[in-house]
C-alpha positions in Angstrom: 103.9 24.9 94.4 105.1 26.5 97.7 103.2 26.6 101.0 102.5 30.3 100.8 100.8 29.9 97.4 98.8 26.9 98.7 97.6 29.0 101.7 96.6 31.9 99.4 94.5 29.5 97.3 93.0 27.2 99.9 92.5 29.5 103.0 89.9 31.9 101.3 87.7 28.9 100.5 87.9 27.7 104.1 87.1 31.2 105.4 84.1 31.4 103.2 83.0 28.0 104.2 83.2 28.8 107.9 81.4 32.1 107.4 78.7 30.3 105.4 78.3 27.7 108.2 77.9 30.5 110.7 75.2 32.2 108.6 73.5 28.8 108.1 73.3 28.1 111.8 71.9 31.6 112.6 69.3 31.5 109.8 68.1 28.0 110.7 67.9 28.9 114.4 66.0 32.1 113.6 63.5 30.2 111.4 63.1 27.5 114.1 62.6 30.1 116.8 60.1 32.0 114.7 58.1 28.9 113.9 58.0 27.9 117.6 56.8 31.4 118.5 54.1 31.2 115.8 53.1 27.7 116.9 52.7 29.1 120.5 50.7 32.1 119.2 53.6 34.5 119.8 53.7 33.9 123.6 56.9 35.7 124.4 56.8 34.4 128.0 58.6 31.2 126.9 62.3 31.8 127.7 63.4 28.4 126.4 63.0 29.6 122.8 65.0 32.7 123.5 67.7 30.6 125.2 67.9 28.2 122.2 68.2 31.2 119.8 70.9 32.8 122.0 72.9 29.5 121.9 72.6 29.3 118.2 73.7 32.9 117.8 76.7 32.2 119.9 77.6 29.1 117.8 77.1 31.0 114.6 79.4 33.7 115.8 82.0 31.1 116.8 82.1 29.9 113.2 82.4 33.4 111.9 85.1 34.2 114.4 87.0 31.1 113.2 86.9 32.5 109.7 88.2 35.9 110.9 91.0 34.2 112.8 92.0 32.3 109.6 91.8 35.6 107.7 94.8 36.8 109.7 96.9 34.5 107.5 95.9 36.7 104.5 96.9 40.1 106.0 99.3 42.1 103.8 99.1 45.6 105.3 98.9 47.2 108.7 95.5 48.8 107.7 94.1 45.4 107.0 95.3 44.3 110.5 93.5 47.2 112.2 90.3 46.5 110.4 90.5 42.8 111.1 91.4 43.4 114.8 88.3 45.6 115.1 86.0 43.0 113.5 87.4 40.3 115.8 87.1 42.5 118.9 83.5 43.3 118.0 82.6 39.6 117.5 84.3 38.6 120.7 82.4 41.2 122.6 79.1 40.0 121.0 80.0 36.4 121.9 80.6 37.4 125.6 77.4 39.4 125.7 75.4 36.5 124.3 77.1 34.0 126.7 76.3 36.3 129.6 72.7 36.5 128.4 72.5 32.7 128.1 73.8 32.3 131.7 71.3 34.9 132.9 68.4 33.3 131.1 69.4 29.8 132.2 69.3 31.0 135.9 65.9 32.6 135.3 64.5 29.5 133.6 65.9 27.2 136.4 64.5 29.5 139.1 61.1 29.3 137.5 61.3 25.5 137.3 62.1 25.1 141.0 
């Protein structure tokens, strides 16, 4: 069994595992945030819940981005490369936007505490 064949068999499972972990993180965080909002009678003034949700979204996207990076090992055509590059670019942009929002919300929360 050569290394290329081993990659073609093992890497798709690892990619699916990483993507599933990202989805799991996002779903659990969304359920947790919803339950906290419900517990607080949907008081949307609490920025801590939003901040925790944003952090979980960033982490979930990082897992999914890891899967996309591994998917580059499986590329066979230039068209697949363009599609994958577009997906990676969109996920990187989303990650930066979420990190920017986390930084902004953290400053806002810290300003309200002081």
